[in-house]
C-alpha positions in Angstrom: 81.4 108.1 55.5 81.3 105.6 57.8 83.5 105.9 60.8 85.8 102.9 61.7 86.4 102.3 65.3 89.4 100.4 66.8 88.5 96.6 68.0 87.4 97.2 71.6 88.3 93.9 72.9 92.5 94.2 72.4 92.2 97.5 74.6 90.4 95.9 77.2 92.7 93.1 77.6 95.6 95.5 77.6 93.8 97.2 80.5 93.3 94.4 82.4 96.9 93.6 82.1 98.0 96.9 83.1 95.4 97.5 85.9 97.2 94.9 88.4 100.5 96.1 88.0 99.3 99.9 88.2 97.6 99.1 91.7 100.4 96.9 93.1 102.1 98.2 96.2 105.6 96.7 95.7 108.5 97.2 93.3 111.7 95.4 93.1 115.2 97.4 93.0 118.7 96.1 92.7 120.5 97.0 95.7 123.9 95.3 94.6 125.6 92.8 92.3 129.0 91.4 93.3 131.7 88.9 92.2 132.0 86.9 95.9 134.7 84.4 96.9 132.0 81.9 97.4 133.4 78.5 95.9 129.7 76.9 95.6 130.0 77.2 91.9 133.3 75.6 91.7 132.0 72.6 94.3 131.4 69.4 92.3 128.1 69.0 93.7 126.9 71.9 92.0 129.0 72.2 88.9 126.9 72.1 85.6 128.0 72.3 82.2 126.2 73.5 79.0 126.3 71.9 75.4 129.5 73.3 74.9 131.2 71.5 77.8 131.5 75.1 79.5 130.8 75.1 83.3 128.2 77.4 84.5 128.5 80.4 86.8 126.2 80.6 89.7 124.1 83.8 90.4 122.6 84.1 94.3 119.4 86.3 94.0 118.7 87.6 97.5 115.0 88.2 97.2 112.2 87.9 99.6 109.8 86.1 97.3 109.5 82.2 96.8 107.8 82.4 93.5 110.0 84.3 91.6 111.2 83.0 88.1 114.2 84.0 86.0 114.9 84.7 82.2 118.1 84.6 80.4 121.0 82.2 79.3 120.0 79.9 82.3 120.8 76.3 82.9 119.1 76.0 86.0 117.3 77.6 89.1 116.4 76.5 92.3 115.0 77.9 95.7 118.1 77.6 98.2 116.1 78.9 101.3 113.0 81.1 102.1 114.7 84.3 100.1 118.1 83.1 98.4 117.4 81.8 94.8 120.5 79.8 92.8 120.6 80.8 89.3 123.0 78.7 87.3 124.0 80.9 84.1 126.1 80.2 81.2 129.4 81.4 80.7 129.6 85.5 79.1 125.9 86.0 80.3 125.5 89.8 80.9 121.5 89.9 81.6 118.8 88.5 83.8 115.2 89.2 84.0 113.5 88.9 87.1 109.7 88.0 87.3 107.4 88.1 90.4 103.8 87.7 90.0 102.0 91.2 89.9 104.9 93.3 89.8 106.9 94.8 86.6 109.6 92.2 85.8 113.2 93.6 86.7 115.7 93.8 83.7 119.2 93.5 85.3 122.2 94.5 83.5 125.3 92.9 85.0 127.5 94.9 83.4 126.4 98.1 85.1 128.1 96.4 88.0 131.4 95.3 86.5 130.2 92.0 86.5 129.9 89.3 83.6 129.4 85.5 84.2 132.7 83.3 84.3 132.7 79.5 84.5 132.5 78.4 88.0 132.4 81.9 89.7 129.8 83.0 92.1 127.8 86.3 92.5 125.6 88.2 94.6 122.5 89.7 93.3 120.6 91.4 96.1 117.3 92.7 95.2 114.9 95.2 97.7 111.2 93.7 97.3 109.9 97.3 98.4 106.2 97.4 99.9 104.3 100.6 99.8 103.1 101.6 103.2 99.5 102.0 104.1 98.5 105.8 104.8 95.5 107.5 106.0 93.7 109.9 103.8 96.0 112.9 105.2 99.1 110.8 104.5 99.9 110.0 108.0 100.5 106.6 109.6 97.2 104.7 111.0 96.8 104.1 114.3 96.9 100.4 115.4 97.1 97.8 117.9 99.4 95.1 118.5 99.8 91.7 120.2 100.5 91.5 123.6 103.4 89.4 125.5 107.3 89.7 125.7 107.7 87.5 122.5 105.2 87.0 119.9 104.6 84.2 117.3 103.8 85.6 114.1 103.5 82.0 112.5 106.7 81.8 110.3 107.8 78.9 108.9 111.1 78.8 111.1 108.9 79.1 114.3 111.0 82.3 115.0 109.8 84.1 118.0 110.2 87.9 118.1 110.7 90.2 120.9 107.6 92.9 121.7 109.9 95.5 122.1 113.3 96.8 121.8 116.2 96.1 124.0 116.7 99.0 126.5 112.9 99.8 125.9 110.4 99.1 128.7 107.4 99.5 126.4 106.9 98.7 122.5 106.9 102.4 121.3 109.8 103.2 123.2 113.4 103.5 121.1 115.5 101.9 123.7 118.9 101.7 123.5 121.3 102.0 120.4 124.2 99.6 120.0 127.3 99.5 117.8 127.4 96.1 116.2 129.4 93.8 118.3 129.4 95.5 121.2 127.0 94.7 123.8 126.7 97.9 125.8 123.6 100.0 125.0 124.0 103.8 125.0 121.5 106.7 124.3 122.1 108.9 121.4 124.3 111.1 123.2 127.3 108.6 123.2 130.2 109.0 120.9 129.5 106.6 118.1 132.9 107.3 116.1 135.2 104.7 114.9 137.7 105.7 117.7 135.3 104.3 120.0 134.3 101.2 118.5 135.1 98.4 120.6 136.5 96.3 117.3 138.2 99.3 115.7 141.8 98.8 113.8 142.6 102.0 112.1 140.5 103.9 109.6 137.5 101.7 109.1 139.5 98.4 109.7 138.0 96.0 112.0 139.6 93.3 114.3 137.3 91.2 114.6 134.4 89.5 112.3 136.6 89.9 109.4 136.0 88.0 106.1 138.3 90.2 104.0 141.6 89.6 103.5 142.3 93.6 102.5 141.6 94.4 105.8 144.0 95.2 108.4 142.6 92.9 111.1 143.1 89.4 111.5 141.4 87.2 109.1 138.9 85.3 111.3 136.0 84.4 109.0 133.5 85.0 111.2 130.1 86.2 109.7 127.9 86.0 112.8 128.3 87.5 116.4 129.7 85.0 118.7 127.3 84.8 122.0 129.7 87.3 124.2 129.2 89.8 121.9 125.5 89.5 121.2 123.7 92.1 122.8 120.5 90.2 123.3 122.1 87.4 125.2 124.2 89.7 127.3 121.6 92.0 128.3 118.6 89.8 128.4 120.0 86.2 128.7 120.4 82.8 127.0 117.2 82.6 125.8 117.7 85.4 123.4 119.8 86.6 120.5 120.0 89.1 117.6 118.2 87.7 114.6 120.3 86.7 111.6 120.1 88.0 108.1 118.1 85.2 106.8 115.5 85.5 109.9 115.4 89.3 108.9 114.6 88.1 105.5 112.0 85.6 106.4 110.2 88.4 108.6 109.8 90.8 105.5 109.1 88.2 103.3 106.0 86.4 105.5 104.8 89.3 107.0 102.9 92.2 106.0 104.7 95.4 106.9 103.0 98.9 107.3 104.0 102.2 108.1 101.7 103.1 111.3 101.4 105.0 114.5 101.2 103.2 117.8 100.6 105.3 121.2 101.8 108.5 119.3 104.8 106.7 117.7 105.5 106.3 114.0 107.0 103.2 113.1 106.6 99.7 111.3 103.6 97.5 112.0 104.6 93.7 111.2 101.6 91.6 110.9 102.3 87.8 110.8 100.7 85.2 108.9 98.7 84.0 112.0 97.4 87.5 112.5 99.5 88.3 115.3 101.5 91.6 115.3 104.6 93.5 116.5 105.5 97.1 116.5 108.9 98.7 115.5 109.7 102.2 116.6 111.1 104.6 114.1 114.2 105.1 116.1 116.5 106.4 113.6 120.0 105.8 114.1 123.2 107.5 115.9 126.2 108.4 114.0 128.7 111.0 113.9 127.5 114.6 112.7 130.2 116.6 111.1 133.0 114.6 113.0 132.3 116.2 116.3 129.5 114.6 117.9 127.1 111.8 117.7 123.4 112.7 116.8 120.2 111.0 116.2 118.8 111.1 112.6 115.7 110.2 111.0 113.9 110.0 114.5 110.1 109.0 113.9 110.7 109.1 110.4 112.9 105.9 109.8 113.8 102.8 111.6 117.4 100.7 111.4 117.5 97.5 113.2 120.8 95.2 113.4 121.1 91.6 112.3 123.8 89.4 113.9 125.2 88.8 110.8 128.2 90.8 109.1 128.6 92.2 105.7 130.7 89.7 103.9 131.7 91.9 101.3 132.7 94.8 103.6 133.3 93.5 107.2 133.6 97.3 108.2 129.8 96.8 108.0 127.0 94.6 109.1 123.9 93.6 107.6 120.0 95.1 108.6 116.5 96.1 107.6 115.4 99.8 107.4 111.8 100.9 107.0 110.0 104.2 106.4 107.0 105.8 105.0 108.6 104.9 101.6 109.0 101.6 102.2 111.0 98.4 103.4 114.4 97.2 102.6 117.5 95.1 103.2 120.6 97.2 104.1 123.8 97.3 105.8 125.6 99.9 107.7 128.9 101.0 109.4 129.3 99.0 112.2 130.2 101.5 114.6 126.8 103.2 113.8 124.3 103.0 117.0 121.3 101.3 115.6 118.3 99.2 117.5 118.2 95.8 118.4 114.8 93.6 118.2 115.6 90.2 119.7 114.1 86.9 118.8 113.5 84.2 121.7 115.1 80.7 121.0 112.3 78.6 122.4 111.0 77.9 119.1 114.0 78.4 117.1 116.8 75.9 118.2 116.1 73.2 115.7 114.1 75.0 112.8 115.7 77.5 110.3 114.2 79.4 107.8 
């Protein structure tokens, strides 16, 4: 009896398609999806109708990948800036497929986040592009070298220059000071980083400045970014320095290669720019109240948290940041009273260029 074997070519093709995905060191994950008060979709400049005359809803997809494409009930998609995609979808849409080359497609079910697309409404979908860090054969972070200077040009499209060390540190591997968001005074990890000691506290977790939501007890000022007087980089280092915006943080993550590494015995994040220059973010952890009794530094030498100057518009008691560990990198947010590190940017090349 003659034995029949399955055709080899289809299996080879399938294997060729699967291998890039299996070996890829990145993955996508939904961090959040919310219905916002943003009126962009109700602005006459952006209102789009489908064949039935219904106006589209707008999903602003926060994703650090300029080559992303989308599938679903889409009327139009465009790249708004380096990491913000505008996807105009038909009324009633409940699903979106996100595609980035060489990554597994991400299927997003809006209903899991209590969202259904309504006409002339705007939604924000935040997706983390996690990068798997490089490690040595024993699973530890490899030792590296970094560029020298007070600030480093990483070849970013915006021209943003990043400081080579944290505020409060003398050397790149040092943790430096910890700052509550919007408080320009730095502290060590023994400081009481509780809400009662937070500069802009107004009972509970309500805030009296940088308040973008009407359900807070504080005055609604709609300030989304730190003023210069509350910017720790300006106050501590002078007029040429600022805390980076959330957009500048996203640009750093999108265009640079981020690796879990060791520098002079300290673990942290090596950021290598498109031009080959590099800086190091030590894994300083964060300071927060432990058992409601005292502040403690957690995740020291295992994880890093760095503030941006941008408030979380959905919950003004929090602010946006980026975090990194041996498991990957992602955008995040945290309670404004927590003590976190600050890595400043230099304004020399960034006055008239924005990512």
